[in-house]
N, C-alpha and C positions, 0 to 999 in steps of 0.2 A: 793447349796441348803441351806436353813436356816429354823430354827424353830421359830415360834412365839407362845409364851404362854401368855395368859392373867393372871394377878394376881391382888389381891385386893389392895395391897399397897406396899410401898417401901420395908418394912421389909420382906414381902413374896418374892419379887423379889430378894433381896440380899441372902436370905436363899436358894432359889431355884438355883440361879446362883452358889452358893458356894458349894452346895452339889455334884457337878460333880467331878469326879476324875481327870479332866483335868483343866489346867489353862494357856493356851498359850496366848489367847487374848479375848477381850470382847468388844462389842459396846453398848453404851448407846445413846438412841435417844430421845431427849426432847428439848422443847423450854426454859426450866428453867435451865440455865447454872450453877448457884449457887447450885442448888439441884443435878445436874449431877456431880459437882466436889465432893460433900459430898458423893454420891453413889459410885463414881469411886475409892474413898479411901477405901471403904468397899469390893469391888469386889476382890476376890482371883484370880488374873490373872497377867501375866507378863507385859501385855500392856492392858490399857483401852482407847479406842477411844470414843470421844464424838461427835456424829452426823457425824461419818465417819465410813467406813469399816476398820477392822484390816488389816494393810499392814506392809511391812518391808521398811524401809528407812535406807540407809547407815549412816545417821546422827544421828540415834536414837539407843539406845541398844535394842536388840531383843532377847527374850527367855522366856521361860514359868516356871511354877512351877507345883507342884504335878507330875502327869505322863506325863506332856508336857515338862519335861526337867529341867536341872539345869544349872545356869549360863547365861551369856549374850554373844552375838556375835554382831559385827557392832559397830561403834562409839568408842570413846576412851575408854569407860567402857568395851566393848567387847575385845578390843585389850589386855587389862590387863589379860583377861582370858587365852590367849594363849602365855603369856611370863613368863619366870621365872626371877625375879629380883634378882640381887645380889649386895651386899654391899662390897667394898673393902676399907679399912681403912688403911691409912699409917701414922703413928704418929711420 
């Protein structure tokens, strides 16, 4: 299920999207890709998909913000979330 809410302008859309307590993923649908890139930078979500549904891909870091989680999993960025690195120096 999905919700569709009509808004008057881009600023209202960003404000409405960012007032939620969750931030796992968002989708922007438009033919204006340069505008979509600008809006995607303003959306408070772990992933923003342009003209696509939010999905998980092992090649991409996946995770949310706010009440949708902390940190990332999958991809090389996600691997660093699950390891403890240690430096050993022999001089």
